[in-house]
C-alpha positions in Angstrom: 33.6 161.9 179.0 32.3 162.6 175.5 30.5 160.1 173.2 29.4 160.6 169.6 25.8 159.6 169.4 25.2 158.1 166.0 21.5 158.8 166.2 21.7 162.5 167.3 24.9 162.7 165.1 26.8 164.8 167.6 29.2 164.4 170.5 27.4 164.4 173.8 28.6 164.5 177.4 28.3 161.0 178.8 25.8 161.0 181.8 24.7 157.5 182.8 21.3 156.9 184.3 22.7 155.8 187.6 25.8 157.7 188.8 28.9 155.7 188.6 27.3 152.8 186.8 27.1 152.0 183.1 25.0 149.4 181.2 26.3 148.6 177.7 24.8 146.2 175.2 26.5 145.2 171.9 25.2 143.0 169.1 27.3 139.9 169.0 28.0 137.2 166.3 25.7 134.8 164.5 27.5 131.6 165.1 27.4 129.8 161.8 30.9 130.6 160.5 34.3 131.8 161.6 34.7 135.3 162.8 36.0 137.8 160.2 37.9 141.1 160.6 34.6 143.0 160.9 33.7 141.0 164.0 37.2 141.6 165.4 37.0 145.4 164.8 33.6 145.7 166.5 34.7 143.5 169.4 37.9 145.6 169.9 36.1 148.9 169.7 33.7 148.0 172.5 36.4 146.3 174.5 38.4 149.6 174.4 35.2 151.5 175.3 34.7 149.3 178.4 38.4 149.9 179.4 38.0 153.6 179.0 34.8 153.7 181.0 36.4 151.7 183.8 39.5 153.9 183.8 37.1 156.8 184.4 35.8 155.1 187.5 32.6 153.6 186.1 31.2 150.2 187.2 30.4 148.7 183.8 27.9 145.9 183.1 28.7 144.8 179.5 26.4 142.4 177.6 26.9 140.9 174.2 24.6 138.3 172.7 25.2 135.1 170.8 22.7 134.5 168.0 22.3 130.7 167.8 19.0 130.7 166.0 19.2 131.6 162.3 18.4 130.1 158.9 22.1 130.2 158.0 22.9 128.0 161.0 20.2 125.5 160.0 21.5 125.4 156.4 25.1 124.7 157.5 23.9 121.9 159.9 21.9 120.3 157.1 24.9 120.6 154.7 27.2 119.0 157.2 24.8 116.5 158.6 25.2 117.7 162.1 23.0 118.8 165.0 22.3 122.6 165.3 24.0 122.7 168.7 27.1 121.0 167.4 27.5 123.8 164.8 26.7 126.7 167.2 28.9 125.3 170.0 31.8 124.9 167.6 31.7 128.4 166.2 30.9 130.0 169.6 34.0 128.3 171.1 36.1 129.4 168.1 34.9 133.0 168.5 35.8 133.0 172.2 39.3 131.6 171.5 40.0 134.1 168.7 38.7 137.0 170.7 41.0 136.0 173.5 44.0 136.0 171.1 43.4 139.6 170.3 42.9 140.5 173.9 39.1 141.0 173.9 37.7 140.2 177.4 34.5 138.2 177.7 31.4 140.3 178.4 29.8 140.2 181.9 26.6 138.8 180.3 26.5 136.7 177.2 22.9 135.5 176.5 22.1 133.1 173.8 18.9 133.2 171.6 18.1 129.6 172.4 18.1 130.5 176.1 15.9 133.6 175.7 12.8 132.3 173.9 10.5 133.0 176.9 11.7 136.6 177.0 11.1 136.9 173.2 7.5 135.4 173.3 6.7 137.6 176.3 7.7 140.7 174.4 5.7 139.6 171.3 2.6 139.2 173.5 3.0 142.7 174.9 3.2 144.1 171.4 0.1 142.2 170.3 -1.8 143.3 173.4 -0.9 146.9 172.8 -2.0 146.7 169.1 1.6 147.1 167.8 1.7 143.6 166.4 -0.7 141.2 164.6 -0.9 137.6 163.7 -1.6 136.4 160.2 -3.7 133.5 159.1 -0.5 131.5 158.4 0.6 131.9 162.1 3.2 134.6 161.5 3.4 137.5 163.9 4.5 140.9 162.5 5.3 144.3 164.0 2.9 146.9 162.7 5.3 149.8 161.7 2.3 152.1 161.0 1.3 151.9 164.7 4.6 153.4 165.8 4.7 157.2 165.1 8.5 157.2 165.9 9.4 154.5 163.5 12.5 155.5 161.3 13.4 158.3 163.7 16.5 156.3 164.8 18.0 156.0 161.3 16.5 159.2 159.9 15.6 157.5 156.7 12.6 157.2 154.3 11.3 153.7 154.0 12.4 152.1 150.7 9.9 149.5 149.4 12.8 147.3 148.6 14.3 147.3 152.1 14.6 143.8 153.3 13.2 143.5 156.8 13.9 139.9 157.7 16.2 136.9 157.1 13.3 134.7 156.1 10.9 134.8 153.2 8.4 137.6 153.4 4.7 137.1 153.6 2.1 138.6 151.3 -0.2 138.8 154.3 1.7 141.8 155.9 -0.3 145.0 156.4 2.6 147.1 155.2 5.7 146.3 153.3 7.8 147.7 156.1 6.4 145.4 158.7 8.9 143.0 160.1 8.6 139.5 161.5 8.5 138.9 165.3 7.7 135.2 164.8 7.7 133.1 161.7 5.6 130.0 161.5 7.5 127.0 160.1 5.4 124.1 158.7 8.2 121.9 157.4 10.3 119.4 159.4 13.3 121.7 160.0 14.2 123.2 163.3 11.3 124.8 165.1 10.6 126.2 168.6 7.3 126.2 170.5 5.4 129.4 171.1 1.9 130.5 171.9 1.6 131.3 168.2 2.6 127.8 167.0 5.9 126.2 166.0 8.4 128.5 164.3 11.4 130.7 164.8 11.8 134.2 166.2 12.4 137.2 163.9 15.8 138.6 163.3 15.5 141.7 165.5 13.6 140.4 168.4 16.3 138.7 170.5 18.3 141.8 171.3 15.3 143.8 172.6 14.1 140.9 174.7 17.6 140.1 176.1 18.1 143.8 177.1 14.8 143.8 178.9 15.6 140.5 180.6 19.2 141.2 181.7 19.8 145.0 181.9 16.6 147.1 181.9 15.2 148.7 185.0 11.4 149.0 185.0 11.3 152.6 186.1 14.2 153.8 184.0 13.9 156.3 181.0 16.1 154.0 178.9 16.7 150.3 178.9 20.5 150.7 178.7 22.9 153.6 178.7 24.8 152.6 175.6 23.9 150.3 172.7 26.6 149.5 170.1 27.3 147.6 167.0 28.6 147.9 163.4 27.4 150.7 161.2 25.5 148.3 159.1 23.1 147.5 162.0 21.7 151.0 162.4 19.0 150.1 159.8 17.0 147.9 159.9 18.3 146.0 163.0 18.6 148.8 165.6 15.7 150.7 164.1 13.5 147.7 164.7 14.9 146.9 168.1 14.1 150.4 169.3 10.6 150.2 167.9 10.0 146.9 169.7 11.2 148.2 173.0 9.4 151.5 173.1 6.1 149.9 172.0 6.3 147.1 174.6 7.7 149.0 177.6 7.5 152.4 179.2 11.0 153.4 178.1 13.3 153.9 175.1 16.0 151.4 174.3 19.2 153.4 174.7 20.4 156.9 175.7 23.6 156.7 173.5 24.0 154.8 170.3 27.5 153.9 169.1 28.4 152.4 165.7 31.8 151.4 164.4 32.8 151.7 160.7 33.2 149.0 158.1 36.4 147.0 157.4 37.7 147.2 153.8 40.2 144.8 152.4 42.7 146.6 150.2 40.3 149.4 149.5 37.2 147.2 148.9 34.3 146.7 151.3 34.7 143.3 153.0 32.1 141.0 151.5 31.7 137.2 151.1 30.2 137.9 147.6 33.5 139.6 146.6 35.5 136.8 148.1 37.5 139.1 150.3 35.9 138.2 153.7 39.1 137.9 155.7 38.7 135.4 158.5 40.3 136.4 161.8 41.8 132.9 162.1 43.7 133.3 158.9 45.1 136.7 160.0 46.2 135.1 163.3 48.2 132.5 161.5 50.3 135.2 159.9 50.3 137.9 162.7 50.5 137.9 166.4 47.1 138.7 168.0 48.5 141.7 169.9 49.8 143.2 166.6 46.4 142.8 165.1 44.8 144.5 168.1 47.2 147.4 167.8 46.5 147.7 164.1 42.7 147.4 164.2 42.6 150.0 167.0 44.9 152.4 165.3 42.2 154.4 163.5 39.1 156.1 165.0 36.3 153.6 165.6 33.7 155.5 163.5 36.0 155.6 160.4 36.0 152.8 157.9 39.1 150.7 158.3 41.2 149.7 155.3 43.1 146.5 156.0 46.3 145.9 154.1 49.6 144.2 154.8 51.8 147.3 154.4 49.9 149.3 157.1 49.9 146.2 159.3 53.7 146.1 159.0 53.9 149.7 160.0 51.7 149.0 163.0 54.0 146.2 164.1 56.9 148.6 164.1 55.0 151.1 166.2 54.2 148.3 168.7 57.8 147.2 168.7 58.8 150.6 170.0 56.8 150.0 173.2 58.5 146.6 173.7 62.0 148.0 173.0 61.6 150.6 175.7 60.1 147.9 178.0 63.3 145.8 177.4 65.4 148.7 178.6 63.5 148.7 181.9 63.2 145.0 182.2 63.5 143.7 185.7 62.5 146.9 187.5 59.5 146.8 189.8 56.3 148.0 188.1 54.3 150.7 189.8 51.0 152.4 189.1 51.7 156.0 190.4 49.8 158.8 188.7 51.7 160.6 185.9 50.8 163.6 183.6 51.1 161.2 180.7 48.4 158.9 182.1 46.1 161.9 182.6 46.6 163.1 179.1 46.1 159.6 177.6 42.8 159.1 179.4 41.7 162.6 178.5 42.3 161.8 174.8 40.4 158.5 174.9 37.6 160.0 176.9 37.0 162.3 173.9 35.0 159.8 171.9 38.0 157.4 172.0 40.3 159.7 170.1 43.0 157.1 169.3 45.0 159.3 167.0 45.7 161.7 169.8 46.3 158.9 172.2 48.8 157.1 170.0 50.6 160.4 169.3 50.9 160.8 173.1 52.4 157.3 173.3 54.9 158.0 170.5 56.0 161.2 172.3 56.4 159.5 175.6 58.5 156.7 174.1 60.7 159.2 172.3 61.3 161.4 175.4 62.0 158.3 177.6 64.5 156.9 175.1 66.3 160.2 174.6 66.6 160.7 178.4 67.8 157.2 179.1 70.4 157.6 176.4 71.9 160.5 178.4 74.1 160.4 181.5 72.6 159.5 184.9 70.5 156.9 186.5 67.1 158.6 185.8 65.3 156.8 188.7 62.2 159.0 188.7 61.9 158.8 184.9 62.1 155.0 185.0 59.4 154.8 187.7 57.1 157.1 185.7 57.8 155.3 182.4 57.0 151.9 184.0 53.7 153.4 185.3 53.0 154.7 181.8 53.6 151.4 180.1 51.4 149.6 182.6 48.6 152.1 182.0 48.9 151.6 178.2 48.5 147.9 178.8 45.5 148.4 181.0 43.6 150.8 178.8 44.7 149.7 175.3 45.3 146.0 176.0 48.7 145.8 174.3 52.3 146.0 175.6 51.7 143.5 178.4 54.0 140.6 177.3 57.5 139.8 178.4 59.4 142.1 176.0 61.7 139.3 174.8 58.8 137.0 174.0 57.2 139.7 171.9 60.0 139.4 169.4 59.6 135.6 169.2 56.5 135.5 167.0 56.9 133.4 163.9 59.0 130.7 165.6 57.0 127.4 165.7 56.3 125.8 169.0 58.6 122.8 168.5 61.5 125.1 167.9 60.6 127.3 170.9 60.5 124.1 173.1 63.9 123.0 171.7 65.4 126.5 172.3 64.1 126.5 175.9 65.7 123.1 176.5 69.1 124.2 175.0 69.0 127.4 177.2 68.4 125.4 180.3 71.2 123.0 179.4 73.5 126.0 178.8 72.5 127.4 182.1 73.4 124.2 183.9 76.7 124.0 182.1 77.6 127.6 183.2 76.6 126.8 186.8 79.0 123.7 186.6 81.7 126.0 185.1 81.7 123.7 182.0 82.4 126.7 179.7 83.3 124.5 176.7 79.9 122.9 176.7 78.3 126.2 177.4 79.9 127.8 174.3 78.9 124.8 172.1 75.3 125.1 173.3 75.4 128.9 172.6 76.5 128.2 169.0 73.7 125.6 168.6 71.2 128.1 169.9 72.3 130.9 167.6 72.0 128.5 164.6 68.2 128.8 165.0 68.5 132.4 163.8 68.0 134.1 167.2 69.7 136.6 169.4 70.6 135.5 172.9 70.5 137.9 175.8 71.8 137.1 179.3 70.2 139.3 182.0 70.0 139.3 185.8 66.5 137.9 185.4 67.6 135.0 183.2 68.5 134.2 179.6 66.1 135.3 176.9 66.1 135.0 173.1 64.4 136.8 170.2 64.3 136.3 166.5 67.2 137.9 164.8 
């Protein structure tokens, strides 16, 4: 398996520290607002990575944090007159629900900042004891960037005096402008947490380093984790500072492989709240099925910037429809998981730094050949078996194509109408069993008036939008 290391800027053969096992840590959301398409893209990228690793036989331990300590959270709580936990619980729950709607599995470990304060203050103390951090007269604790000879080697950049290092107001008591906060003293009556350095709040970058040490790192390992991931915007300063904290407080580096996904643009513009084009995932899910969004957001290489627009989304839906149309042709046949050449080729493509372009081209080719063959004479028993195995593997590794094929084409029909249609179909079935064909025909006409296509199969009666 090959992974592009965004620090070394080259593809590298993936070799985990422990044979057959992989530790993966990804920076998660700050839960003060709804998830946007950037969150969705990153979550999908590392969900796909986890699936590819597992398909290659690795035992994966995947951790993704929840940042529930942040000035933006406090601001929203004050604006709404609510408790901090009420805000963070609400947006954490919304995040989980929306991720589930696009098929993103929950991580194995999901630590919260509020549950990791001991780990954070423990790391701060190690940095102070080793002269990599200092306390100011105001009670703030800063990382001393000049003490770390490897600082900026992760992002390969020259420090800009204007680079913002923290989410809280900077102090004039810093030794160097590049120094960043490990602990910020808070003197007012807003939310604070206890620490050996007084009441305050942890710095922006500290929680991930501390959580990794607490949940994933092995004391004698060369790296704390095999893979560390996140959005491209996190390489500096967030990941740079994480790496500095870890190597200066432990006997190992933070990660062997660094992976960063590209930005999401909206109609050609970088997604930004200041531009008013920060497209919330919940809004997209009102208009589009979660599986269609998953297919679309995974349809370009993870390192590329993604340009979200409705025209391309429509094209993506049609490509996903092809999978379900073939699945309809095979509906009712027993699924199997036998090995096929297609499955080997698909895994090979995705094992090459998740080359989705090649993978999707393989899927298109498989669908085309299967349909052409099924259109010809014969029963094609072996082809059907292999095709079912291929479709199941697509579902397992890509996370789409797993629905009832008839239900896939029902999206856009509101739940009340769906319930009514199911009731009418059941009544029609009962009329047919009773050989009351006049009632059955009337019910069929009533069903078709909803603008649907009705299909009677040996497995039952199904409908889809016309």
